[in-house]
DRENMIVEX-774398 format. One record per residue (C-alpha): residue number from 1; residue in three letters; x, y, z. Coordinates in Angstrom, 2 decimals. Layout:
% DRENMIVEX-774398
<node seq="NUM" type="ALA" xx="X" yy="Y" zz="Z"/>
...
END
This chain:
% DRENMIVEX-774398
<node seq="1" type="MET" xx="87.78" yy="-66.75" zz="-21.17"/>
<node seq="2" type="THR" xx="84.18" yy="-66.26" zz="-20.11"/>
<node seq="3" type="LEU" xx="82.97" yy="-62.90" zz="-18.88"/>
<node seq="4" type="MET" xx="81.20" yy="-64.06" zz="-15.76"/>
<node seq="5" type="ARG" xx="81.68" yy="-66.76" zz="-13.14"/>
<node seq="6" type="ARG" xx="78.33" yy="-66.58" zz="-11.41"/>
<node seq="7" type="ARG" xx="77.56" yy="-66.95" zz="-7.74"/>
<node seq="8" type="ARG" xx="73.81" yy="-66.61" zz="-8.31"/>
<node seq="9" type="PRO" xx="71.78" yy="-69.38" zz="-9.93"/>
<node seq="10" type="GLN" xx="71.99" yy="-68.81" zz="-13.67"/>
<node seq="11" type="VAL" xx="68.77" yy="-67.77" zz="-15.38"/>
<node seq="12" type="ASP" xx="67.75" yy="-70.24" zz="-18.08"/>
<node seq="13" type="LYS" xx="68.48" yy="-68.95" zz="-21.56"/>
<node seq="14" type="GLY" xx="65.30" yy="-67.58" zz="-23.08"/>
<node seq="15" type="ALA" xx="63.69" yy="-66.92" zz="-19.70"/>
<node seq="16" type="LEU" xx="62.01" yy="-63.56" zz="-19.25"/>
<node seq="17" type="VAL" xx="64.27" yy="-61.28" zz="-17.18"/>
<node seq="18" type="LEU" xx="62.45" yy="-57.99" zz="-17.80"/>
<node seq="19" type="SER" xx="58.83" yy="-57.19" zz="-18.52"/>
<node seq="20" type="MET" xx="57.30" yy="-53.71" zz="-18.71"/>
<node seq="21" type="ALA" xx="53.61" yy="-53.30" zz="-19.45"/>
<node seq="22" type="GLY" xx="51.72" yy="-50.03" zz="-19.96"/>
<node seq="23" type="VAL" xx="54.40" yy="-48.01" zz="-18.15"/>
<node seq="24" type="ASP" xx="54.15" yy="-44.24" zz="-17.81"/>
<node seq="25" type="ALA" xx="56.90" yy="-42.24" zz="-16.12"/>
<node seq="26" type="GLY" xx="58.17" yy="-38.73" zz="-15.73"/>
<node seq="27" type="TYR" xx="59.60" yy="-36.06" zz="-13.49"/>
<node seq="28" type="GLY" xx="57.23" yy="-33.84" zz="-11.57"/>
<node seq="29" type="GLN" xx="54.51" yy="-32.70" zz="-13.94"/>
<node seq="30" type="SER" xx="56.47" yy="-33.74" zz="-17.03"/>
<node seq="31" type="THR" xx="55.57" yy="-37.08" zz="-18.61"/>
<node seq="32" type="VAL" xx="58.50" yy="-38.76" zz="-20.36"/>
<node seq="33" type="LEU" xx="57.26" yy="-42.30" zz="-21.10"/>
<node seq="34" type="ARG" xx="53.79" yy="-43.26" zz="-22.26"/>
<node seq="35" type="ASN" xx="52.29" yy="-46.75" zz="-22.24"/>
<node seq="36" type="LEU" xx="55.64" yy="-48.49" zz="-22.67"/>
<node seq="37" type="ASP" xx="55.64" yy="-52.26" zz="-23.30"/>
<node seq="38" type="LEU" xx="59.04" yy="-53.94" zz="-23.37"/>
<node seq="39" type="GLU" xx="60.44" yy="-57.44" zz="-22.86"/>
<node seq="40" type="VAL" xx="63.97" yy="-58.82" zz="-22.55"/>
<node seq="41" type="ARG" xx="64.98" yy="-62.45" zz="-22.27"/>
<node seq="42" type="ALA" xx="68.15" yy="-64.08" zz="-20.99"/>
<node seq="43" type="GLY" xx="70.65" yy="-64.49" zz="-23.79"/>
<node seq="44" type="GLU" xx="69.63" yy="-61.53" zz="-25.94"/>
<node seq="45" type="VAL" xx="70.74" yy="-57.95" zz="-26.50"/>
<node seq="46" type="VAL" xx="67.83" yy="-55.55" zz="-26.85"/>
<node seq="47" type="SER" xx="68.63" yy="-52.02" zz="-28.01"/>
<node seq="48" type="LEU" xx="66.66" yy="-48.90" zz="-27.12"/>
<node seq="49" type="ILE" xx="67.28" yy="-46.33" zz="-29.80"/>
<node seq="50" type="GLY" xx="65.79" yy="-42.97" zz="-30.57"/>
<node seq="51" type="PRO" xx="66.54" yy="-39.24" zz="-30.57"/>
<node seq="52" type="ASN" xx="67.64" yy="-37.34" zz="-27.48"/>
<node seq="53" type="GLY" xx="64.86" yy="-36.91" zz="-24.96"/>
<node seq="54" type="ALA" xx="62.97" yy="-39.98" zz="-26.13"/>
<node seq="55" type="GLY" xx="62.95" yy="-41.60" zz="-22.67"/>
<node seq="56" type="LYS" xx="65.71" yy="-44.17" zz="-23.03"/>
<node seq="57" type="THR" xx="67.64" yy="-43.24" zz="-19.88"/>
<node seq="58" type="THR" xx="64.39" yy="-42.89" zz="-17.94"/>
<node seq="59" type="THR" xx="63.55" yy="-46.46" zz="-18.88"/>
<node seq="60" type="LEU" xx="66.85" yy="-47.74" zz="-17.46"/>
<node seq="61" type="LEU" xx="66.39" yy="-45.73" zz="-14.26"/>
<node seq="62" type="MET" xx="63.06" yy="-47.46" zz="-13.64"/>
<node seq="63" type="ILE" xx="64.45" yy="-50.91" zz="-14.35"/>
<node seq="64" type="SER" xx="67.24" yy="-50.45" zz="-11.80"/>
<node seq="65" type="GLY" xx="64.91" yy="-48.99" zz="-9.17"/>
<node seq="66" type="LEU" xx="66.09" yy="-45.39" zz="-9.27"/>
<node seq="67" type="LEU" xx="62.75" yy="-44.06" zz="-10.51"/>
<node seq="68" type="ALA" xx="59.21" yy="-45.23" zz="-9.81"/>
<node seq="69" type="PRO" xx="56.74" yy="-45.63" zz="-12.68"/>
<node seq="70" type="GLY" xx="53.66" yy="-43.44" zz="-12.65"/>
<node seq="71" type="ALA" xx="51.51" yy="-46.20" zz="-14.10"/>
<node seq="72" type="GLY" xx="51.83" yy="-49.73" zz="-15.40"/>
<node seq="73" type="SER" xx="53.92" yy="-52.62" zz="-14.13"/>
<node seq="74" type="ILE" xx="57.60" yy="-53.61" zz="-14.19"/>
<node seq="75" type="GLU" xx="58.95" yy="-57.05" zz="-13.36"/>
<node seq="76" type="VAL" xx="62.70" yy="-57.55" zz="-13.15"/>
<node seq="77" type="LEU" xx="64.06" yy="-61.05" zz="-12.55"/>
<node seq="78" type="GLY" xx="60.72" yy="-62.17" zz="-11.24"/>
<node seq="79" type="SER" xx="59.82" yy="-59.27" zz="-8.95"/>
<node seq="80" type="SER" xx="59.12" yy="-55.53" zz="-8.97"/>
<node seq="81" type="PRO" xx="62.26" yy="-53.39" zz="-8.71"/>
<node seq="82" type="PRO" xx="62.68" yy="-51.94" zz="-5.19"/>
<node seq="83" type="THR" xx="62.33" yy="-48.25" zz="-6.01"/>
<node seq="84" type="GLY" xx="64.71" yy="-46.10" zz="-4.02"/>
<node seq="85" type="HIS" xx="66.96" yy="-49.03" zz="-3.13"/>
<node seq="86" type="PRO" xx="69.11" yy="-49.69" zz="-6.21"/>
<node seq="87" type="HIS" xx="71.57" yy="-51.75" zz="-4.16"/>
<node seq="88" type="ARG" xx="68.82" yy="-54.33" zz="-3.76"/>
<node seq="89" type="SER" xx="68.46" yy="-54.53" zz="-7.53"/>
<node seq="90" type="SER" xx="72.22" yy="-54.99" zz="-7.75"/>
<node seq="91" type="HIS" xx="72.16" yy="-57.81" zz="-5.21"/>
<node seq="92" type="ALA" xx="69.32" yy="-59.45" zz="-7.16"/>
<node seq="93" type="GLY" xx="71.42" yy="-59.52" zz="-10.33"/>
<node seq="94" type="VAL" xx="70.96" yy="-56.17" zz="-12.11"/>
<node seq="95" type="ALA" xx="74.06" yy="-54.23" zz="-13.20"/>
<node seq="96" type="HIS" xx="73.59" yy="-50.67" zz="-14.46"/>
<node seq="97" type="VAL" xx="76.34" yy="-48.72" zz="-16.22"/>
<node seq="98" type="PRO" xx="74.91" yy="-45.17" zz="-16.33"/>
<node seq="99" type="GLU" xx="75.55" yy="-42.50" zz="-18.91"/>
<node seq="100" type="ASN" xx="78.03" yy="-40.75" zz="-16.60"/>
<node seq="101" type="ARG" xx="79.81" yy="-44.10" zz="-15.98"/>
<node seq="102" type="GLY" xx="79.20" yy="-43.98" zz="-12.23"/>
<node seq="103" type="VAL" xx="82.82" yy="-44.13" zz="-11.09"/>
<node seq="104" type="LEU" xx="83.99" yy="-42.32" zz="-7.96"/>
<node seq="105" type="HIS" xx="86.67" yy="-39.92" zz="-9.09"/>
<node seq="106" type="GLN" xx="88.49" yy="-39.57" zz="-5.76"/>
<node seq="107" type="LEU" xx="88.95" yy="-43.32" zz="-5.35"/>
<node seq="108" type="THR" xx="91.53" yy="-45.41" zz="-7.15"/>
<node seq="109" type="VAL" xx="90.66" yy="-47.93" zz="-9.82"/>
<node seq="110" type="ARG" xx="91.10" yy="-50.81" zz="-7.36"/>
<node seq="111" type="GLU" xx="89.04" yy="-49.03" zz="-4.69"/>
<node seq="112" type="ASN" xx="86.21" yy="-48.42" zz="-7.18"/>
<node seq="113" type="LEU" xx="86.15" yy="-52.12" zz="-8.01"/>
<node seq="114" type="GLY" xx="86.43" yy="-53.15" zz="-4.37"/>
<node seq="115" type="LEU" xx="83.32" yy="-51.21" zz="-3.36"/>
<node seq="116" type="SER" xx="81.04" yy="-53.68" zz="-5.12"/>
<node seq="117" type="LEU" xx="83.22" yy="-56.71" zz="-5.84"/>
<node seq="118" type="ASP" xx="85.04" yy="-59.26" zz="-3.74"/>
<node seq="119" type="LYS" xx="88.71" yy="-60.02" zz="-4.37"/>
<node seq="120" type="GLN" xx="87.87" yy="-62.59" zz="-7.03"/>
<node seq="121" type="GLY" xx="85.57" yy="-60.13" zz="-8.80"/>
<node seq="122" type="VAL" xx="88.27" yy="-57.46" zz="-8.83"/>
<node seq="123" type="GLU" xx="90.63" yy="-59.88" zz="-10.54"/>
<node seq="124" type="VAL" xx="87.91" yy="-60.82" zz="-13.06"/>
<node seq="125" type="ALA" xx="87.54" yy="-57.13" zz="-13.94"/>
<node seq="126" type="PHE" xx="91.30" yy="-56.85" zz="-14.46"/>
<node seq="127" type="ASP" xx="91.25" yy="-59.99" zz="-16.62"/>
<node seq="128" type="LEU" xx="88.53" yy="-58.47" zz="-18.80"/>
<node seq="129" type="PHE" xx="90.37" yy="-55.16" zz="-19.17"/>
<node seq="130" type="PRO" xx="94.11" yy="-55.69" zz="-18.65"/>
<node seq="131" type="GLU" xx="94.61" yy="-52.05" zz="-19.60"/>
<node seq="132" type="LEU" xx="93.43" yy="-51.21" zz="-16.08"/>
<node seq="133" type="VAL" xx="96.07" yy="-53.29" zz="-14.27"/>
<node seq="134" type="PRO" xx="98.88" yy="-50.71" zz="-14.45"/>
<node seq="135" type="LEU" xx="96.33" yy="-48.05" zz="-13.45"/>
<node seq="136" type="ALA" xx="95.09" yy="-49.86" zz="-10.35"/>
<node seq="137" type="SER" xx="96.45" yy="-47.23" zz="-7.95"/>
<node seq="138" type="ARG" xx="95.44" yy="-44.22" zz="-10.03"/>
<node seq="139" type="ARG" xx="92.44" yy="-42.11" zz="-9.06"/>
<node seq="140" type="ALA" xx="89.53" yy="-42.73" zz="-11.37"/>
<node seq="141" type="GLY" xx="89.15" yy="-39.00" zz="-12.02"/>
<node seq="142" type="LEU" xx="92.56" yy="-38.99" zz="-13.71"/>
<node seq="143" type="LEU" xx="91.62" yy="-41.71" zz="-16.19"/>
<node seq="144" type="SER" xx="90.69" yy="-41.01" zz="-19.79"/>
<node seq="145" type="GLY" xx="87.06" yy="-41.38" zz="-20.82"/>
<node seq="146" type="GLY" xx="87.78" yy="-44.76" zz="-22.37"/>
<node seq="147" type="GLU" xx="89.57" yy="-45.99" zz="-19.26"/>
<node seq="148" type="GLN" xx="86.69" yy="-44.84" zz="-17.05"/>
<node seq="149" type="GLN" xx="84.26" yy="-46.72" zz="-19.27"/>
<node seq="150" type="MET" xx="86.40" yy="-49.85" zz="-19.04"/>
<node seq="151" type="LEU" xx="86.35" yy="-49.49" zz="-15.26"/>
<node seq="152" type="ALA" xx="82.58" yy="-49.10" zz="-15.14"/>
<node seq="153" type="LEU" xx="81.94" yy="-51.93" zz="-17.57"/>
<node seq="154" type="GLY" xx="84.48" yy="-54.24" zz="-15.96"/>
<node seq="155" type="ARG" xx="82.87" yy="-53.68" zz="-12.57"/>
<node seq="156" type="ALA" xx="79.42" yy="-54.41" zz="-13.98"/>
<node seq="157" type="LEU" xx="80.45" yy="-57.57" zz="-15.84"/>
<node seq="158" type="ALA" xx="82.44" yy="-58.94" zz="-12.92"/>
<node seq="159" type="SER" xx="79.35" yy="-58.70" zz="-10.69"/>
<node seq="160" type="ARG" xx="77.91" yy="-61.62" zz="-12.71"/>
<node seq="161" type="PRO" xx="74.64" yy="-59.87" zz="-13.65"/>
<node seq="162" type="SER" xx="71.56" yy="-61.62" zz="-14.94"/>
<node seq="163" type="LEU" xx="70.39" yy="-58.29" zz="-16.43"/>
<node seq="164" type="LEU" xx="72.91" yy="-55.76" zz="-17.73"/>
<node seq="165" type="LEU" xx="71.86" yy="-52.16" zz="-18.45"/>
<node seq="166" type="LEU" xx="74.23" yy="-50.07" zz="-20.60"/>
<node seq="167" type="ASP" xx="73.47" yy="-46.38" zz="-21.11"/>
<node seq="168" type="GLU" xx="75.28" yy="-44.61" zz="-23.97"/>
<node seq="169" type="MET" xx="78.48" yy="-46.59" zz="-23.52"/>
<node seq="170" type="SER" xx="80.11" yy="-44.87" zz="-26.50"/>
<node seq="171" type="LEU" xx="79.37" yy="-41.30" zz="-25.39"/>
<node seq="172" type="GLY" xx="82.41" yy="-39.09" zz="-25.92"/>
<node seq="173" type="LEU" xx="84.68" yy="-41.97" zz="-26.91"/>
<node seq="174" type="ALA" xx="86.80" yy="-42.49" zz="-30.01"/>
<node seq="175" type="PRO" xx="85.44" yy="-45.08" zz="-32.47"/>
<node seq="176" type="VAL" xx="88.38" yy="-47.43" zz="-31.78"/>
<node seq="177" type="ILE" xx="87.42" yy="-47.52" zz="-28.08"/>
<node seq="178" type="VAL" xx="83.76" yy="-48.06" zz="-28.93"/>
<node seq="179" type="ASP" xx="84.73" yy="-51.01" zz="-31.12"/>
<node seq="180" type="ARG" xx="86.69" yy="-52.41" zz="-28.17"/>
<node seq="181" type="LEU" xx="83.81" yy="-52.12" zz="-25.71"/>
<node seq="182" type="LEU" xx="80.57" yy="-52.87" zz="-27.56"/>
<node seq="183" type="PRO" xx="81.34" yy="-56.56" zz="-28.20"/>
<node seq="184" type="PHE" xx="81.28" yy="-57.16" zz="-24.45"/>
<node seq="185" type="ALA" xx="77.51" yy="-56.56" zz="-24.52"/>
<node seq="186" type="ARG" xx="77.13" yy="-59.32" zz="-27.09"/>
<node seq="187" type="ARG" xx="79.41" yy="-61.68" zz="-25.18"/>
<node seq="188" type="ALA" xx="77.52" yy="-61.10" zz="-21.94"/>
<node seq="189" type="ALA" xx="74.28" yy="-62.09" zz="-23.66"/>
<node seq="190" type="ASP" xx="75.88" yy="-65.12" zz="-25.28"/>
<node seq="191" type="GLU" xx="76.87" yy="-66.26" zz="-21.80"/>
<node seq="192" type="GLY" xx="73.30" yy="-65.99" zz="-20.56"/>
<node seq="193" type="ALA" xx="72.60" yy="-62.43" zz="-19.38"/>
<node seq="194" type="GLY" xx="69.81" yy="-60.26" zz="-20.70"/>
<node seq="195" type="VAL" xx="71.23" yy="-56.97" zz="-21.98"/>
<node seq="196" type="VAL" xx="69.47" yy="-53.64" zz="-22.53"/>
<node seq="197" type="LEU" xx="71.64" yy="-51.34" zz="-24.62"/>
<node seq="198" type="VAL" xx="71.00" yy="-47.61" zz="-25.05"/>
<node seq="199" type="GLU" xx="73.32" yy="-46.41" zz="-27.78"/>
<node seq="200" type="GLN" xx="73.60" yy="-43.27" zz="-29.91"/>
<node seq="201" type="HIS" xx="75.32" yy="-45.12" zz="-32.78"/>
<node seq="202" type="THR" xx="72.31" yy="-46.91" zz="-34.22"/>
<node seq="203" type="ASP" xx="74.20" yy="-49.04" zz="-36.73"/>
<node seq="204" type="ARG" xx="76.67" yy="-50.27" zz="-34.14"/>
<node seq="205" type="ALA" xx="73.90" yy="-51.04" zz="-31.66"/>
<node seq="206" type="LEU" xx="71.81" yy="-52.98" zz="-34.14"/>
<node seq="207" type="SER" xx="74.82" yy="-54.94" zz="-35.37"/>
<node seq="208" type="ILE" xx="75.20" yy="-56.67" zz="-31.99"/>
<node seq="209" type="SER" xx="71.51" yy="-56.77" zz="-31.01"/>
<node seq="210" type="ASP" xx="68.83" yy="-59.40" zz="-31.37"/>
<node seq="211" type="ARG" xx="65.91" yy="-56.99" zz="-31.18"/>
<node seq="212" type="ALA" xx="65.34" yy="-53.27" zz="-30.84"/>
<node seq="213" type="TYR" xx="62.73" yy="-50.75" zz="-29.75"/>
<node seq="214" type="VAL" xx="62.65" yy="-47.26" zz="-31.24"/>
<node seq="215" type="LEU" xx="61.40" yy="-44.59" zz="-28.82"/>
<node seq="216" type="VAL" xx="60.19" yy="-41.17" zz="-29.93"/>
<node seq="217" type="HIS" xx="58.64" yy="-38.70" zz="-27.45"/>
<node seq="218" type="GLY" xx="58.32" yy="-41.47" zz="-24.86"/>
<node seq="219" type="GLU" xx="56.47" yy="-43.93" zz="-27.07"/>
<node seq="220" type="VAL" xx="57.54" yy="-47.03" zz="-28.96"/>
<node seq="221" type="VAL" xx="57.05" yy="-46.21" zz="-32.63"/>
<node seq="222" type="LEU" xx="58.91" yy="-49.16" zz="-34.09"/>
<node seq="223" type="SER" xx="60.21" yy="-52.50" zz="-32.84"/>
<node seq="224" type="GLY" xx="61.38" yy="-55.81" zz="-34.22"/>
<node seq="225" type="PRO" xx="64.40" yy="-57.99" zz="-34.98"/>
<node seq="226" type="ALA" xx="67.55" yy="-55.92" zz="-35.28"/>
<node seq="227" type="GLN" xx="68.45" yy="-57.27" zz="-38.69"/>
<node seq="228" type="GLU" xx="65.04" yy="-56.36" zz="-40.09"/>
<node seq="229" type="LEU" xx="65.41" yy="-52.80" zz="-38.84"/>
<node seq="230" type="MET" xx="68.89" yy="-52.58" zz="-40.34"/>
<node seq="231" type="ASP" xx="67.47" yy="-53.70" zz="-43.66"/>
<node seq="232" type="GLN" xx="64.74" yy="-51.04" zz="-43.56"/>
<node seq="233" type="GLN" xx="66.66" yy="-47.84" zz="-42.99"/>
<node seq="234" type="HIS" xx="63.77" yy="-45.76" zz="-44.33"/>
<node seq="235" type="LEU" xx="61.65" yy="-46.85" zz="-41.35"/>
<node seq="236" type="LEU" xx="64.35" yy="-45.73" zz="-38.93"/>
<node seq="237" type="ASP" xx="64.64" yy="-42.43" zz="-40.78"/>
<node seq="238" type="ALA" xx="60.90" yy="-41.92" zz="-40.53"/>
<node seq="239" type="ALA" xx="60.97" yy="-42.69" zz="-36.80"/>
<node seq="240" type="PHE" xx="63.89" yy="-40.39" zz="-36.06"/>
<node seq="241" type="PHE" xx="63.17" yy="-37.52" zz="-38.38"/>
<node seq="242" type="GLY" xx="59.42" yy="-37.75" zz="-38.91"/>
<node seq="243" type="TYR" xx="59.32" yy="-38.21" zz="-42.65"/>
<node seq="244" type="THR" xx="58.51" yy="-41.02" zz="-45.05"/>
<node seq="245" type="GLU" xx="59.74" yy="-41.78" zz="-48.53"/>
<node seq="246" type="GLU" xx="57.58" yy="-40.61" zz="-51.43"/>
END
């Protein structure tokens, strides 16, 4: 079974779906990102890793049009993201699963899916996560954390995105649930989407990624093929903890 049956024209594998050049961003007088350059192509998983407060979530908010950059340029699927109108980004092919999962607690599982998916899309989501089928009439606020994440991820995947943004998908979840969910990011990329993955479990993230960027204090301090970073743990340690080997 494939993850996505697209209604939009499929982006050619290897095509640039995200480009950020010299981007600064922040909140009020606080600067969070500085001179960020980042690229993602269709068919690859790109991880953003780094300590808390590094600017990873801020990066995703700009990509999906929820936050405007202070400087620099962003191109998503061939155009600038419509800041303040995230639904337009969604219609263009961007799916964003936020850190808080973004489900509406007072609505049922089926109602949550039906807000952004047609009938076929709802059934695709249930095919991806059959665990949700017997919970279709349950309010989302009564689901476990893992079930809520399945709901959020199923909704995103069933929207047939060309660019998928995943923010801390494993947050607060048991390792067995994380191992169930993370492979969907890899499968989405293998079927042609570009995927940006923010993940606290560095080893797990790199194991399914093609490339990675390490952010510290809003700046890229390290980037490269995921396997190379996995093979050079001392570089990751230096980036995260600010020390080098003697």
